[in-house]
C-alpha positions, 0 to 999 in steps of 0.5 A: 525501562524506557522504550527509547532514549533519544528523540530527534526532529531533524530539519533536513533529510541529510540531518535525519540520515546522519542521525540514524548512521551516528546513533550509538544504539538502535535507531528507527525513523518514525512518522505517525508511530501507530505501529512502531510505538505500540510494538515497543510498548507491548514488547514486540519490538526491542527498545531503541536508542534513537527515534528520528521523527521525519514529519518536518521534512518537505521530502516526506510530506509532499503530495503533488503532481511531479511531471507525469506522476503523482508523488505521495510522501511517506510521512503523509497522514492517511486522512490526508490521502483519503481526502486528497482530490489528486489521490481520488482522481488518480489512485482511487484504490489507495484512497479507499484502502487508506480509509479502512486503516484504523479509525479516524484518530489513527488515520490522522496520525498514521502514515502511508510509509509506516503502513508499507514499512511494517511489511505485513502481507495484508497491509491495505496501503501496500496492496493498493500501491502494488496494484497502482504500479507504484515505485518507492523513493529511497534516500541514503547519504549518497542521494535518492533512488527509486525501486519497484514497491515489491522489492521492499518486502522480505517477509511478514514484518520484514522490510528490505530497508536498512534502518541505519542507512536508508529512509523511505521518502515517498511513492511515485504513481502513474497518473490516470488516463481516460479509460483507466480506473482502480478499486480496493475491497476488503473483508474484516471481522466485525469486531474491528480487528484491524488486519484484513481477513482478505483484501484486494486492489485492482487497476485496469484499462478498458477498451470497448468490452475488453480488459485492455490491461490489468493489475491485481494485488491481494493479501494475505496470500503469501509471506509478502503483499502479492501481485497476481501476475498470472491472473493478470496475464489470463484476464488481459485482452479478454472481454469483461463478462462472467464467463471470463471472471470464473476461469480467472478466479481459478488462476488466482486460486492457483497462484495464491497461498491462503493459510488458516489463521486462528484469529481471523479465518480459515484458508478455505474461507479466504478462497471463497472470499477471493472470488467475491472480492475479485468480482466486486473490485473488478466490477467497480474498476470497470464501471469507473473506467467507463465513466472516466472514458465518457468524461474525457469524451465530453470534454 
């Protein structure tokens, strides 16, 4: 039995949205398809009538500065994100996260939007975007709107987007300023299982020896990609030193909900890893923020 009946390559955003709305059966948007096609072939997703390929749309393939923000289209391949000077400059955590998803062949095809829409609580792209305070651009037949990234997730594998009426077109990220930086860290099984045992992304702004501002995302630490807002509140305004990180980890462990996975790790092991990743990602972002500040001063 075929897993789809019709494949459409629309030339415009409106054509794509109308194709989804008018499909006689189930319709799904597709870019790289590295998650969706595998799920269809292995029976984890029911067959669909219409696949709508969005890789020819200018709205979903742009990667550029727009006003005072970085825009990354939902169909942009991960390999392009990894190599982009704009992403490396303004969203290094996202470049690092994208470099860890699959292998080179997968990254040449897989898209950032697909990683987010798959809605896994440990999705590397989603974790990095959360820490970078990204917002999502969503199109329907009335136009485009923006929403906080966290509003896209309902639970494991469950996106809030209506596949018959809404298309994720891309992401807006704030541009980096002097004294700001980000980092992404992940631990996974050496056998090459793609999903992380635990991953974490941190964005921070430093002023002298103080953590002036900070955002932390971690997964899997619950049913959805998690912003550790309580930990952020504890660390914000405090000096960067070991005496600060230790109680910060206590706050992080109190607001996360690690579970045991028979295929990956126990909850206790993830709790131990949380301290390692917090210290490692925080140190990397702190050092990069200092280098950014020094570079700006020289200029």
